[in-house]
Structure formats: C-alpha cells, structure tokens
C-alpha positions as CSV (number, residue, x, y, z in Angstrom):
1,X,43.5,-41.2,-30.5
2,X,45.7,-43.5,-29.3
3,X,47.7,-46.2,-30.8
4,X,50.1,-48.9,-30.4
5,X,51.8,-52.0,-31.8
6,X,50.7,-55.2,-30.9
7,X,51.9,-58.3,-31.6
8,X,50.0,-62.0,-31.2
9,X,52.4,-64.6,-29.5
10,X,51.4,-68.6,-29.1
11,X,54.0,-70.4,-26.9
12,X,56.3,-67.3,-26.9
13,X,56.8,-67.2,-30.6
14,X,55.4,-63.8,-32.8
15,X,52.6,-64.6,-35.2
16,X,51.7,-61.4,-36.0
17,X,51.7,-57.9,-35.4
18,X,49.8,-54.7,-36.0
19,X,48.3,-51.5,-34.7
20,X,46.1,-51.7,-31.8
21,X,43.8,-48.7,-30.8
22,X,44.3,-47.9,-26.9
23,X,42.0,-46.6,-23.9
24,X,41.6,-42.8,-24.5
25,X,43.5,-42.3,-21.1
26,X,46.6,-45.1,-22.4
27,X,47.1,-48.0,-20.7
28,X,47.5,-49.5,-16.8
29,X,48.7,-52.1,-14.5
30,X,45.7,-51.6,-12.4
31,X,42.1,-51.5,-14.8
32,X,39.1,-50.1,-13.5
33,X,35.6,-50.2,-14.9
34,X,34.7,-47.2,-17.2
35,X,38.4,-45.5,-16.8
36,X,39.3,-45.0,-20.0
37,X,42.3,-47.1,-20.1
38,X,43.9,-50.6,-21.6
39,X,45.0,-53.1,-19.2
40,X,49.0,-53.9,-19.8
41,X,50.1,-57.1,-20.2
42,X,49.4,-60.7,-22.0
43,X,46.2,-62.2,-22.2
44,X,44.6,-64.6,-24.6
45,X,42.7,-63.5,-27.4
46,X,38.6,-64.6,-27.7
47,X,35.9,-63.7,-30.4
48,X,37.3,-61.8,-33.5
49,X,34.6,-59.3,-35.1
50,X,34.3,-56.3,-37.1
51,X,32.3,-54.4,-40.0
52,X,33.3,-57.1,-42.7
53,X,31.9,-60.2,-43.7
54,X,34.4,-63.1,-42.9
55,X,34.9,-64.3,-46.6
56,X,36.2,-60.8,-47.2
57,X,38.9,-60.8,-44.9
58,X,41.8,-63.1,-44.6
59,X,41.2,-65.2,-41.0
60,X,41.7,-68.8,-40.5
61,X,38.7,-71.0,-40.5
62,X,39.4,-72.2,-37.5
63,X,38.3,-68.5,-35.4
64,X,35.0,-67.2,-34.7
65,X,34.4,-64.1,-36.4
66,X,31.4,-62.0,-36.7
67,X,29.9,-59.3,-38.3
68,X,29.3,-56.8,-36.9
69,X,25.5,-55.9,-37.5
70,X,23.2,-53.2,-36.3
71,X,21.9,-55.5,-33.4
72,X,25.0,-56.3,-31.4
73,X,25.9,-54.3,-28.7
74,X,29.1,-54.9,-26.4
75,X,27.3,-54.3,-22.2
76,X,29.2,-52.8,-19.7
77,X,26.6,-52.5,-17.1
78,X,27.8,-53.9,-14.0
79,X,24.4,-54.4,-13.2
80,X,22.8,-56.5,-15.9
81,X,23.6,-60.1,-16.2
82,X,25.2,-59.5,-19.6
83,X,28.0,-57.6,-18.1
84,X,31.0,-57.8,-20.4
85,X,29.4,-59.7,-22.9
86,X,28.7,-59.1,-26.9
87,X,24.6,-59.2,-27.0
88,X,22.3,-59.1,-30.4
89,X,19.1,-57.5,-28.8
90,X,17.0,-59.9,-30.8
91,X,18.1,-63.1,-28.6
92,X,17.7,-61.2,-25.2
93,X,16.1,-59.5,-22.8
94,X,17.4,-55.7,-22.4
95,X,18.2,-55.5,-18.9
96,X,21.2,-52.7,-19.0
97,X,21.6,-49.1,-18.9
98,X,25.1,-48.9,-21.0
99,X,26.3,-50.7,-23.4
100,X,28.4,-49.7,-26.7
101,X,26.5,-50.3,-29.8
102,X,29.4,-51.6,-31.8
103,X,28.0,-50.2,-35.8
104,X,28.9,-46.8,-34.2
105,X,32.4,-47.4,-34.4
106,X,33.2,-48.5,-37.5
107,X,36.7,-47.0,-37.5
108,X,37.5,-48.6,-34.2
109,X,35.6,-51.9,-35.0
110,X,36.2,-52.2,-38.3
111,X,38.6,-55.5,-37.4
112,X,38.6,-56.0,-34.1
113,X,39.4,-59.1,-31.5
114,X,38.4,-59.5,-27.7
115,X,41.3,-59.4,-25.1
116,X,40.4,-62.0,-22.1
117,X,41.7,-59.5,-19.7
118,X,39.0,-61.0,-17.0
119,X,37.5,-64.0,-18.0
120,X,35.4,-64.9,-15.1
121,X,33.3,-61.4,-15.7
122,X,34.1,-59.8,-12.3
123,X,31.7,-56.5,-12.1
124,X,33.8,-53.5,-12.0
125,X,36.8,-55.4,-14.4
126,X,36.2,-54.7,-17.9
127,X,36.4,-58.0,-19.6
128,X,38.0,-56.9,-22.9
129,X,39.4,-54.6,-24.6
130,X,39.3,-54.2,-28.5
131,X,42.5,-54.0,-30.9
132,X,42.7,-54.4,-34.4
133,X,43.2,-57.7,-35.9
C-alpha cells in the first residue's frame, strides 16, 4: 500500500498534514478511470467520511461527515447516473455494475475525505480519491 504526506491548505496557509493512501499505481498528471492512480495537484476537499461516529473523532462541526455503513457505495460505473457519487442503496434504484463497497475497506476508509478532482462528474475522470484525514 502506497502512502504519501498529505497537506491541507487554506489561502496558501498550511492548516494540517497527515499521511494518505494513494493509488496502487502511484500518482499521475493524466488521471483516467480505473487506472489505479491518484491525480497530482491541488484540489478542493469535499465530503469527510469514515468508520467512526462524528462524535468519536476530532472534526470541525461545519464539515459534513458521514459514518460509513453497509448501505454506502461509491459508484465507479461510467454508465450509471450515480457515477462518481456516494450512494445509499436504500435510497436509490441500483443501475450500476461496478462500485466500491466502502465498509469492505475498514483500514483504507477509517478516516477519509473526498478530493474534488472531477467536480463535473465527466465520465472517464475519477471524481475523487480518498485520503486520510
């Protein structure tokens, strides 16, 4: 498993740092769906999520956080209307053939945050990779 140092900045001021997991095939400037790589660059952060209850971890109240359950999947099927989105299978009609069942990866998703690499959800570009908080 590959790890790198992950820095969180706001207005060019470093707020925090941590170790983060990267794709099994390393880092790239030319991200493609299913290439097993993490995009390089500076990106906005989105949804925070993980295996713990929000009350159990140190996270600012203004940050949206979701505790992972067995009902949550991140869809990577480019033909799905939910492509590159976190979905609760109890709330949507399944139309995908491929997705990550987050609860199956307790170590990788113990503490995670969305990196908004592909905000427009353009098929073939991975919306996010997940990194340690």
